[in-house]
C-alpha positions as a printed Julia matrix, in Angstrom:
152×3 Matrix{Float64}:
 276.96  166.9   190.68
 280.68  166.63  190.08
 282.21  168.86  187.47
 283.46  166.84  184.5
 286.77  167.4   182.8
 285.93  168.48  179.21
 289.25  167.09  177.99
 288.6   163.54  179.14
 286.54  160.9   177.37
 282.93  160.4   178.53
 280.55  157.58  177.74
 281.41  155.76  174.55
 283.28  158.68  172.97
 287.03  158.11  172.92
 289.7   160.68  172.1
 291.28  160.32  168.7
 294.75  161.58  168.03
 295.73  162.16  164.42
 299.23  163.41  163.66
 299.34  165.11  167.05
 296.06  166.96  166.4
 293.45  166.03  168.98
 289.82  165.54  168.04
 286.82  163.89  169.62
 285.09  161.09  167.75
 281.81  162.46  166.43
 282.88  165.95  167.43
 284.47  168.81  165.6
 287.28  167.81  163.28
 290.81  168.76  164.36
 290.27  172.31  163.07
 287.68  174.95  163.8
 284.0   174.05  163.45
 282.39  175.53  160.33
 278.63  175.17  160.76
 277.71  175.96  157.15
 280.01  173.57  155.26
 279.85  169.78  155.01
 282.95  168.04  156.3
 285.03  166.35  153.63
 284.89  163.04  155.5
 281.05  163.11  155.83
 280.53  161.66  152.34
 277.91  164.14  151.12
 279.46  164.99  147.71
 276.53  167.0   146.25
 274.1   164.07  146.59
 270.4   164.93  146.96
 269.72  164.0   150.6
 265.98  164.72  150.55
 264.16  161.7   151.93
 267.12  160.36  153.93
 266.52  159.56  157.61
 268.5   161.58  160.17
 270.1   159.92  163.19
 271.32  161.89  166.19
 273.91  160.28  168.47
 271.09  158.85  170.6
 268.34  158.04  168.09
 266.38  159.11  165.04
 264.99  162.61  164.65
 263.16  162.5   161.32
 263.46  162.7   157.55
 265.2   165.34  155.42
 262.65  167.65  153.82
 265.13  170.01  152.2
 268.88  170.31  151.72
 271.24  172.97  150.49
 274.7   172.64  149.01
 275.48  176.37  148.93
 279.16  177.05  149.4
 279.53  178.34  152.96
 275.76  178.16  153.52
 274.78  174.48  153.41
 272.12  173.02  155.7
 269.46  170.35  156.15
 265.8   170.9   156.99
 264.44  167.9   158.89
 260.77  167.09  159.36
 260.71  165.65  162.87
 257.38  163.86  162.36
 256.03  162.42  165.62
 259.23  163.16  167.58
 258.43  166.9   167.79
 254.99  166.88  166.18
 254.49  169.56  163.56
 258.0   170.96  163.85
 260.91  171.09  161.48
 264.5   171.74  162.48
 267.35  173.23  160.51
 270.74  171.58  160.94
 273.86  173.35  159.68
 275.89  171.13  157.34
 278.8   171.03  159.79
 276.78  168.82  162.15
 276.75  166.0   159.57
 279.31  163.42  160.67
 278.61  160.7   158.11
 276.2   159.75  155.34
 275.26  156.12  154.72
 273.96  156.13  151.16
 273.1   152.41  151.21
 270.74  152.83  154.19
 269.79  156.41  153.18
 270.74  157.76  156.61
 272.51  160.93  157.65
 274.29  160.73  161.01
 274.75  163.99  162.9
 277.02  164.46  165.89
 274.49  165.99  168.25
 272.0   164.47  170.69
 268.26  164.7   170.3
 268.13  167.1   173.28
 270.72  169.39  171.71
 268.75  169.48  168.45
 265.45  170.04  170.24
 266.94  172.97  172.22
 268.3   174.72  169.1
 266.82  178.02  167.93
 263.43  177.27  166.38
 263.27  176.9   162.62
 261.08  179.33  160.71
 260.69  178.75  156.97
 260.43  182.49  156.34
 263.68  183.41  158.1
 266.05  180.51  157.33
 267.99  182.73  154.93
 268.13  185.63  157.38
 271.75  186.34  158.41
 270.75  187.01  162.04
 268.99  183.63  162.29
 271.93  181.85  160.67
 274.34  183.55  163.07
 272.2   182.51  166.05
 271.8   178.9   164.82
 275.44  178.54  163.76
 276.54  180.02  167.09
 274.35  177.59  169.02
 275.88  174.56  167.29
 279.39  176.03  167.49
 278.95  176.55  171.25
 277.8   172.96  171.66
 281.37  171.91  170.78
 282.59  173.91  173.77
 283.32  172.53  177.19
 280.33  170.22  177.52
 280.88  166.48  177.59
 279.3   164.62  174.64
 275.63  163.87  175.16
 275.02  166.82  177.48
 272.34  169.25  176.34
 272.51  172.96  177.06
């Protein structure tokens, strides 16, 4: 397999240039990725997201079962239903790219495979700093040199 240039566009993702600051559509904003804070442009604004559907870049993953708006510690807990039967996943707030309140959908900027491969969610340890570091690090690393849509 040929090695892909991480700085070029792949698939349907096109580079966006904003005031000389490069960013990838659906990827990390022009600055550093902060896994535990919602992006300003996502449109969350302290709305209760419980019950909203969650869409990865390549399809639905489930319904929000719990959400946090803690400053510097926000996240979503998603019940994956039949997709990963009997499993919930925790998504750091920084993965939320956009919220469509009319359709009650939250769009995240990761693929289903990337979400499925994330450290497993455990209701008893979601507040544990070591788990949060591991989960935040996993999603931070997924903004690294991989082309969009490629799972680790």
